[in-house]
N, C-alpha and C positions, 0 to 999 in steps of 0.2 A: 734482668740479668739472671742466666741460667748459669749451675754451676761450674761450666767450661768457659764462663767471665765472656759469652757470647751473648748479644740480645736478642731477647724477643719482641717483637715488635705486635700492639691488638690496636688496633685501629677503632674506633669506637666515634662516634657522632653526635654531636650537641642533642640530634632529633631522639635520638634512642635513650637518655637520660632523663626525658619525659615522657613517659607510656602514655598510648589511650587514653581516653576516659569513658566510662559507658553515656555520661548524665552529664548535665551542667553541673556544677559548684558555685556556692557561693549566697549569695543574699538573697535570692529572689524560691519564691513559693515553692512546690509541689503543684502538677509535676515536672516544671520546665527544671529545676534544680533537687534531682534526689537527695543530691549530698550523700552519694555511698559514701561508706569510711573508706574504702580502696582506694576511691576515686579524690576522696578528699587526701589521703596521706599522700597522694603523686600529687597534687596542687604545693601543699606543704612543705613540700621538701624541694621541687620546684624552686616557691619563694625563697626558698631558705639558702638555696644558689646564689643568690644577688644579695650585693651588701646594699646598707640603706643608702648611699650614696647613690645607687641605679636602682633604687625602687624597692630593694629588699624589705625585709621584716628587722624593727630592731628592737626588743631582742629577737634571736629564733626564734620561729615556733614551734610548737612541741607536737612532733609527728603521732598523732595522736586517732587522725581518722576522725576526731569532733569538727565540726563547721560550727566552730564558737563566732563571737565577736571580733576576738584577736584574730583568727582566720579570716572572717569577713571584711574589716578594717585592711587587712593587709592586701587583699586583691585588689580594692578601693585603691589605693593607697599606690599600688605597683600599675594601675591603669592610670590615675595622677598625673605621673612621675614619668611615664613615657608619652602624655599626651593623647592616649588615645581619643578619636570624638567621640565616642559610648564608654562612659565611668558610670557603670552600673552594680560596681561589684560583684560580677557572676563571669566565671571561666564557662564559655557555653565549649561544645565538644570541637568544633571548626574555628571556633573565630581566633579577634587579633591578639588576644590573653593569650592563650594558652601558643597560639603561633612566636610569641613574642617571649614566652616561657621556656620554647624549645630551641628559640635561638640561642641562648645560653647570656649572660653574663657577657658585656661590651668589652671591648681593650678594659684591661684595667692600670696601663702605665700615667703616673700623675699630669695634671692637664700640662704643664710647662713641658712635661717631655713629648706630649701630642702636639704643642703648637709648634715646638722646634723641629718638630718633623714635618711639619707643612709649611714652614716659615718663609724657606726658601720661595716656593708658588706664589707665597702672598706677596711679599716683598716685587716679584715678578711681574706682577700684575701690577699694582702699585707704582712701581715704575713706569711700565708700558704707559698706566694713565697720564702720569707726570711729562710725557715725552709726548704722550696726544691734545695735552692740555697745551704745552708748548709750541706745538704746529699750531694748535687754533688760532694762538693770539699773535701769530706771524701772520698767518694769510688777516687778521682785523690790522697789522701794521703795515701788511700791505711786503714783509719780507719772505727771502726765500719762494720755492717753486710752488706755483698756485694747484698743478697738478695735484700737489701731496697736502699741500693747508688748507687748501678749501672741504677735501675731503677728510681733516680732522676735526675742521671746523661744524660738517655736517657733523660729524657724530658725536661731539659735547651738544649740539643744537639741538638733536634728538630727545636728546634726557632733558636736557635745563633751559630749552625754547631761550637761547641766549637773543633772539632775534627778535623778542616783544619784549627785552628789557629795555630800560634808558640808558644804561651805560654798559657794551659790551662787553668791554676791557676789565673794568670795575668787577664786575660780577664775574667775569674770567678768572681770576689773580685769587677772588674767593676762593672759588671751588677749588682752585690749587692747590691755596694754600690751608687748607682742609685735608686733602690727601698729604701732603709735607707733614702735616699733623700726627697724621697713618702714619707714616714713615718712621718719625720719632718715638711712636707710642710704641711700637713693637722693637724697638732700639736698632735699629738702621742709621739714624740717625737724629742725634749724636748719642743719645742713651736713652734705651727703651723705661716705661717705667707699667710698661701693662705684667700683670700677673695672673696668669690663667689659673682659676678656680673651682672647684667641681659645683653645681649647684648644691647648697648644703641638705642634708639627708628632707629635714623640715617645709623644706618649700619646693614647689609645685609648679613651673609657671608655664609648662606645656609648652616650654619653645625647644630651638636648636641650643640657644643662646642667649643670653641674657646680659644688659652693662646698664650705666648708670649714663645719663645724659652728662654732657658734659664731662665726668667720672676722673677725667685726665686733667681737670683743671680744680678738679677739688678734692685735692689730697690734704692739703692744709686742715680739713674736718670730713676726714674719710671714712665717717658711719651715716650709712643713709638707712631711715627705713624704708622695707620694700614689705607690699600685700596691704595685710590690713593694719600693719604698724608694730607686729607683736616679733618681728626679727628683724633686727639691724646688719645690714651686709655693708661690706667694705665698698665704698664707689670708687678704690682704685682697681677694683679686679673684674675681669669679660670673665662673667659666671658659665661653663661649660653643660650639657645638660644631657643627660643619659642619651640622647637622641642624635648628639653631636658626635658622641663613638661612632656613629654605622654612617657617616659619611662620607666620601671617597674625596680624595684628596683637592678636586675643584670645587665639587661643591663644601664642601668644610672652608676654603679660600672664600667663597662668595659668602657667605653666612658671617664669617670672621670680617669682613671687611662692611658688612653690612653694620655689624655692627662697634668695629671702631668708628664710622658715619658719627654714629651716636656720643660713644663715647670719648674723640679725639676731637669732634666740632665745636662751633662757635655754642654757645649755653646761652646767649639773649636775643633772641628768641632760642631754643635747643634743635636742632635735627632729631626730627621726630617721626612716627611711623601713619605718613599721610595716606601710602597708601601701597602696596605691594603689587611687584609685578607677575608676579606668579598665581595670586590669589585671583587678580581682577586687569589685565592687561586693559583692556579698554579705560579702567578708571585714572589706571596707573600711566596710560599713554594720553588721557586732556589737562593732566594736572597744567596749573598755571605757572608760570617762571619761578612766582617767590617759591610755591607751596613743591616744586621741586628741589630749589635748592635748598629747601628746608625737609626735605625726605630723604630717606637712610637707603632706601632702596635705589634712589637715583643715581647714590657712588654708586654701590656695586653695580647696578647695569652698566653702566658709564666704564668703571674698569674693566666688565667683561668684553665690552665692544670693543675698548683697547687691545685685547689679545686677540680678536674673529670670534668671538663669543656675543656676540648681537642676541638680548633676545631669550637669553639663559637664565635661568634661576634653579635651584636642587630641588 
């Protein structure tokens, strides 16, 4: 604000906050990693912009231009937190790490706020899924207009291969029950239990989100060991990793529904990750009916087929 009480606007892009570096910085040896003091200061400053939940150092690094063990560890941890394919503790001049640093910290709204922002779309997609399953059951029972009910049944069969099961109606009802539990979990009917939480600073799952299989049913004993057993996490939460905050609305809904299948689905056995459509469509399509039933991505695929987006994944 100027002295005359009018505003002066200065446009600053996130990219300008991280100047170019002349050579790589990090744990590599010369000539790849020159670790020039000015370059190291740029990376130290950029890392300090991120909170520990989003891969930043804890505590902040001293911006001293020295690429010591703390700076090298901070670079590696940042790469792990963001799930980069290459995690070598090196920031290259034009690599993924410096690009992510230039994009700046993600949305800092707390996870419950982020969930509320996307909740309407999640409920819309889950509701469409339940309606599709109802129409599919009408087809098996010979009810309704076949032009609609048969199409619905074919959509469900494409994901869960009902034609290969011994009792199509029973399997269909079990699938619908899981979708009903998802709706209950997010607070639509009748009372929600999900608390979305940030992935803890000292956990790096390399995912968009993660949860405990059957977590909705384990609230009487909510703590479980995570990873190597050194960290205990609440099974009643769906954890949002840093990458989750970069997702558009539909992508967020897709990944959250995938996690809801784990979280709210049956536990004996549990809904697992047998195949991901995005990673390997051929393997996903070749799942047997029982494999598909216990596969989280099958539920996410059906949900988006119900809203007219088949074969879609973030």
